[in-house]
Every structure is written in C-alpha cells, then in structure tokens.
N, C-alpha and C positions, 0 to 999 in steps of 0.2 A: 456520517462513517471516514472513517479510517482503515484504510486498506495496509491489514502489519500480514509480514509471511518475508519468506527470501527474496532478497532485493539481489539481481546478479550485478557482478560489476566487473562484466566484460560484453564484450561490441555484440559477439556472436551468439550470447546465450538473448533468446526473446524473454524478456520479461512478465509474468501470467498477468502483470497490472491488466495491461493495452486491454487484451480480452475482457477481463471481470469489465472494465469502464467500457466497454463496448457493449458488454451487460448489461451493463445501468441504465443504458441507453436507450438501447431497443426494449428492456422493458417500462422506455419512459421513468426511469430516479428522476424524481427534481431536488432532491438534495444537494447539498456538497460532497465533497469524493477528496481526502484529503491522502495525496499520493504521496510515500516520500524517497521517490527517488528524484534524480537527478540527473538532465535532460542528458548530462557529457558528465562520464564520473573524470574523470582525465583534469577538467578545471579546482584546480586547488583548490580549496576551502576546512574552515578548523573543524574537527569533531563536533568539539563539541555547540559550533553555529546546527548542523547537522540537526545534533541529541534536542537541543532547547527548541527549535523547531517543532522537534516532533511532540514531547508534551506539551506544549502551546495549542498543537492540533489536536491531541487528547483530550484535552481538558477542553475541549471548545464540541467534543461529539458527544451525542447519546447511544451509537453502535461501533463496534469494534469487525470489522473482517475478514477471521487470520486464513492464511492460509498453509493447510496441513500437508505438507509434498513429501510426503514417505516414499523410499521405495515405489512402493509397488501400490501409490494409490494417492490423487490428490482430492482431499474433501476438504471446501469451505464452510466455515463456522463463521457465526456470528454471533459475538456479546452484545448484550445489552449493559452501558453503565448501571452504578445501582447510586 
C-alpha cells in the first residue's frame, strides 16, 4: 500500500500518515506500507531521487491510498492497480 497525498514540509505540521500508519497497525494490517516522506526534510537530497523512489514503490504495490484533504473534509480513498 502506497500512502499518497499531501506531504507537510514544515516541522510544525503533523503528518496525516502517522495516524494512518497507527490505524493500519491497530487493524492488524500485515502488508507493506510505502510512506513517501522523509524523516528530516532539512537534509539535502536530489528531487529526482525522491521521484524515482516513489515510482519504484508504486510499481511494487497493488493498492494506493490517497488522502483527499480539502478545506471541509478529509477523505481517504483506496485505489487498486489494474
């Protein structure tokens, strides 16, 4: 499962993915979660490395969870690869 959606770039913003990971754990999910976030965004990295990592991860999953975080609602949708 790939956790796609908005990624905070500020240390003061709590990532939605932390809560999602906890929920997967609470429900006994035994698969692999690909989390496209860095623990420290201040560490210099090449943007292309991040994109390549994400593309490789997307090739290896059968489901993608996307958080739709609009101003008025937060909805998670799961998409299945065909």
